[in-house]
Phi, psi and omega in degrees: 000134175291152178294150179297142182285133176278151168296137185301341180254009187301308183291322179298318179291322177294319182287340180297328180290345183241014187285338186231072180294155174292147176293159174252116187240134176266132180274132003273156180198173178230165175217136176246131188234139179217136175237127185240137181221139172292137186297328184224144177053046185292326184293333183253021183287169176279101186287346176295335177293320177302315183291322179294324177294324176295314181298323176300320181291317180294326177296326177295333180254004180064037182261147179298144184281155172287169177293151177303137181076011180289147180249359178202155183201145176216130183185171183280148169224104186066231178272002183246177180237132183253139171235121185241133178224137176252125183246184184297319184243350185209169172237150181235143174238127174230125181244126183257125184245142180280150175071183182239146177280158182294324179264120180301130178057053183288121179302339180297338177298333180286354178290353172301338171261109183298141181307316183289334176287321178298318179300330182271007183298140178278054180163192181238164178285122173275317175199160173215154183209152170247123180244130179246123183247115182231162175290143178276121179272160182288335180280103182292334176299324177297314176299317181296322181294322179292319180298315177300325181284328189271336187237165175285117188305318184287350183247358187298136170237126186221139176201156173268131188236162174052060177060038176071019179286337181207161174244135178240146182211149179187164178233002177054030175250156178270123183280174183303334179276353176097020184232154168282159180234135175223141180238139177234130177241105187260138180294149175298138181093353178291137185297147181300321177293324178293320175297319179296323178294322177301309183296314180299320181288330172298313180294323180291323177298318180295318185291311185287329173298316178295316182296322178291329176292343174298325177294326177296316178296327179292320178296320178295325180292320186271352183305314178300314180293323180294321176297318181298314179298321178298317182291320182296319180295319180295322180296315177300320182291323178291325176296318180292323179297311186273351178064037182271000181218172178294134180297320180294317180294322179295320182294318177297319177295323180291318178298326176293320177296317178299317179298321175294321177298315179297321177297317181292322177295316177296323180288332185254350186301317180293312184296315180293321177293318179297324180298316178298321180292317180298315178303318181299318181293321176302311179295324180289321178294324176290320181300316183290344175290340178054067187287148171225146182295141180234121172059031179068011180284157176287143182275172176297321179295321177293323176301312179294328178296322182279322187250322191265315183302322175302322179295318180294324179294327178292322174301310181294321178299318181294319178299317178293325180297317178298317177298318181295317179295317176301318176299314180298319179296319181295314180294320180294320179299319179298318180294319181290324178299316179300316180297319181291323181289325176295316180294320176297319177298320178296318179296318179297324178296315177299322179293320178295322181295320177296320178297320179295321178296317180294324178297316179298317177296321179294324177298312177301313181296324178297319177295321176298315179296324179296318179296317180294323178296323180294320179297312182299310181298319179300320180301311181290325180293318176300316180298317179291320179294321176300314179299325180290325185270351181304315178303315181295322179295321180295320179295328182269354179079025176262135180289157178302321181296313180294321180297313180297319180293327183290327184266346183304304184298314177299318182295317180299315178302315180297316179294316178302312180300317178297315180297320177299317180294322178296317181294317179297324181290322178294315180296324178293317179295321178294320179287328178289000000 
């Protein structure tokens, strides 16, 4: 028997689950992270430019190129290791450096990205970060002292993660060099891949947190216009309720407002939808770290609850508000259309009644004209009949007056009968 035929995408789909493995990091080490995004229409950008920008960096270090159309890459650049990933809206570069610099979070580490290469980036920096990975000493006071020196005290988030295998810390602030800072203190003997997972999840939390905050800024931008449309919609509904204006004029204004709402919804639907997806990723990445409180400090989850979650609730509230307003506008439009149709039906009824009155008047006029026509035709018919009978009247000794009087009544009856037959014949043909 021949082997069963595989689906053409079977291996591709299976390999996709293993396409982006976590890095393996030896403690101590450092990581330099950069996320680049096109300012506008990032999802529909030319992604070949991202790959070409990566190749330009690899050429500077003499590193082998990735496969054509690749969406991820990992390889050496000089004495370091680069991990590159392409996402829907952005690309990320993470460079892992061995050992620790004498100066914690030294901005010079970012020099692995040449300035002229950064200037040629097909986008702008969304975020960048410096991560310091050191061995965890038994003296917690030493760790606490370092954290106090490295981060802004009122914003520090610290927690023990992965069953107390490591301590992570950060303040989600941009330092004077323009980077975020994260510190990892790993216990001796912790696996290299586990350390790599911690570092990658920290950079992912920072990236997706920043990307989701783009939705918050978008909401703040549209808030004034949304308030204006909401007020306009309420005004139109009040006009419709109290009947203080023309229904057709109100309907036109309402349709214009509805069109603006639909346009606004179309312009923001992708960003608000992406914000929800990014927020879910942030929550999931924090959850898998399995945080535990350390030295009474707030955890990353608590930091997000206080600072980040309110912004996300605002985005969700605005998204619901747009949907609710669109629904209100649609329902109000339907009611107004019904009202306009009822008014038009009443107008049509009045028009039909007027037409009926005019038809009745025309019928009366027609009957009047018909009578007058009978008289006129009879007059001429009597005259003709009299002229025909004058010779016979003279022979019989009857005067012209008597002869005319004698034929007048029969002629009138005959004319009336003929006119009536003609009218009935016309009416039958019209009815048929």
